[in-house]
DRENGURO-559392 format. One line per field, with one value per residue (C-alpha): chain; x negated, y negated, z negated. Coordinates in steps of 0.2 Angstrom, whole numbers. Example, Ala and Ser with C-alpha at 12.3 -4.5 7.8 and 13.67 -1.06 7.14 Angstrom:
BEGIN
chaine = [A:A]
xx = [-62:-68]
yy = [22:5]
zz = [-39:-36]
***
This chain:
BEGIN
chaine = [A:A:A:A:A:A:A:A:A:A:A:A:A:A:A:A:A:A:A:A:A:A:A:A:A:A:A:A:A:A:A:A:A:A:A:A:A:A:A:A:A:A:A:A:A:A:A:A:A:A:A:A:A:A:A:A:A:A:A:A:A:A:A:A:A:A:A:A:A:A:A:A:A:A:A:A:A:A:A:A:A:A:A:A:A:A:A:A:A:A:A:A:A:A:A:A:A:A:A:A:A:A:A:A:A:A:A:A:A:A:A:A:A:A:A:A:A:A:A:A:A:A:A:A:A:A:A:A:A:A:A:A:A:A:A:A:A:A:A:A:A:A:A:A:A:A:A:A:A:A:A:A:A:A:A:A:A:A:A:A:A:A:A:A:A:A:A:A:A:A:A:A:A:A:A:A:A:A:A:A:A:A:A:A:A:A:A:A:A:A:A:A:A:A:A:A:A:A:A:A:A:A:A:A:A:A:A:A:A:A:A:A:A:A:A:A:A:A:A:A:A:A:A:A:A:A:A:A:A:A:A:A:A:A:A:A:A:A:A:A:A:A:A:A:A:A:A:A:A:A:A:A]
xx = [-151:-134:-120:-106:-90:-76:-62:-44:-43:-60:-60:-71:-74:-72:-83:-69:-53:-56:-54:-45:-41:-42:-25:-26:-40:-38:-55:-70:-61:-44:-43:-29:-33:-22:-28:-26:-21:-8:-3:-7:-11:-22:-32:-51:-66:-78:-92:-81:-75:-93:-99:-84:-79:-60:-49:-33:-22:-10:-22:-21:-38:-35:-41:-36:-17:-13:-8:-11:-1:-3:12:4:-13:-22:-32:-27:-30:-47:-55:-59:-48:-35:-16:-7:3:-12:-22:-7:-5:-23:-24:-9:-17:-33:-25:-17:-31:-47:-61:-70:-55:-56:-41:-31:-16:-15:-19:-7:0:5:14:30:29:36:23:9:13:7:21:34:26:24:42:47:36:44:61:57:60:44:33:19:22:5:2:15:11:18:26:31:36:49:64:59:51:35:36:21:27:25:40:53:66:54:44:47:37:36:27:11:20:32:19:7:20:24:5:1:-16:-16:-34:-34:-20:-26:-15:-1:15:15:13:6:-12:-19:-27:-41:-44:-27:-22:-6:1:2:15:10:17:9:19:16:4:-5:-6:-4:10:10:26:22:13:22:19:22:20:38:44:30:36:54:49:39:53:65:53:48:66:71:56:60:78:71:59:74:84:69:66:85:88:69:66:74:91:86:71:82:94:79:72:89:92:74:72:56:53:41:33:29]
yy = [-198:-202:-192:-201:-203:-193:-204:-203:-201:-192:-176:-162:-145:-129:-114:-102:-111:-126:-145:-153:-171:-179:-186:-190:-194:-194:-190:-179:-164:-167:-171:-166:-160:-154:-142:-147:-129:-124:-140:-131:-143:-139:-146:-146:-154:-166:-153:-139:-152:-157:-139:-134:-121:-125:-111:-111:-98:-100:-95:-78:-73:-54:-44:-60:-57:-56:-72:-72:-88:-97:-90:-74:-70:-55:-50:-46:-60:-68:-52:-44:-29:-31:-31:-15:-26:-34:-17:-9:-24:-24:-6:-6:-20:-11:4:-6:-19:-14:-12:0:11:26:37:43:45:26:22:9:5:-13:-23:-33:-52:-52:-38:-49:-61:-56:-66:-57:-40:-43:-47:-32:-20:-25:-21:-3:13:22:7:7:26:35:45:38:32:19:29:23:39:47:35:33:48:44:26:15:-1:-5:-15:-18:-7:7:10:18:24:43:55:63:80:74:64:78:89:76:74:81:88:88:92:107:116:114:116:126:119:112:126:139:145:159:173:180:195:202:194:187:170:166:154:145:132:121:122:119:104:111:129:138:151:164:166:180:186:184:188:171:153:149:162:157:139:144:153:137:126:135:136:118:111:122:116:98:100:109:94:82:90:91:72:67:52:47:43:30:36:33:45:58:57:58:73:82:79:81:90:98:97:107:91:85]
zz = [-35:-41:-33:-23:-33:-27:-21:-16:3:4:15:11:19:8:10:15:18:29:25:10:5:-12:-15:-34:-46:-65:-70:-64:-72:-65:-47:-35:-18:-3:10:28:35:22:13:-4:-18:-32:-46:-46:-52:-44:-44:-36:-23:-18:-18:-7:-20:-20:-16:-5:-13:2:15:22:14:9:24:34:32:13:4:-14:-19:-36:-45:-53:-60:-52:-68:-86:-98:-95:-90:-73:-74:-60:-63:-56:-45:-37:-36:-27:-15:-11:-8:3:14:14:21:35:39:30:43:32:28:39:38:52:41:41:59:66:49:45:31:33:33:15:9:15:1:-17:-25:-16:-18:-37:-39:-29:-38:-55:-49:-42:-51:-56:-54:-68:-71:-72:-57:-46:-29:-16:-2:15:24:13:17:35:42:52:47:49:41:23:18:5:14:18:2:-15:-29:-31:-43:-36:-37:-23:-14:-12:-4:9:13:30:35:54:56:45:54:72:87:78:70:52:39:51:55:65:55:66:55:56:73:66:63:44:36:19:9:-5:-21:-39:-38:-23:-26:-9:-8:6:16:27:44:60:79:85:78:80:68:56:57:53:38:32:37:26:11:12:13:-1:-11:-8:-14:-30:-33:-29:-43:-55:-53:-52:-62:-64:-46:-35:-29:-11:-13:-21:-6:6:-2:-2:16:22:38:43:62:72:78:61]
***
């Protein structure tokens, strides 16, 4: 049975992105279509059109919010290895909107309108200090303490040495202030800090949690200043200033 010829004006339904219309026909391998929902125009083939396999790169298709766009590729060359820009963008959206991603640290997190667009995020990344450095992470908390929005104004790239110090483990410390735990054996409150890539340093035993916290607060703020000076000139100036002025609160 002969397949019907694709003609200008024909409307088809894609598998994932709604309807699209044929707006120009050159030959069966060069056909322009326009998506109804976004107005995105792309070139396709007659087989892909009939099968509904045409993709709308301007539809919010990544976790139902992320827009890939058609300016930049997502893989290296012709392979399947993802570009760092795309991997970082995808992972950020996964933390915020991925149903399967269960981590209380990211509960309530969102991305700014600009960061929902891969094109914007790609350009932003390539202007940032530290992007592409091995072991560096996209951070949303350092510049704005307690921040829940990934955006161009709140995010910086920082090395893992700094990122690990800023990571909190609320479930591990229980009901006591940050940096403090109860030692049931000695019946005292103990203050500890993670230094030197996660190695725990004992700060002392105390009769009450407030004194233990103050010991932790002093040690933590001093250590962050130490890290700031160690990485001065290598990290974003905003990150340096945030580390120098960082205040540890008992509510952290």
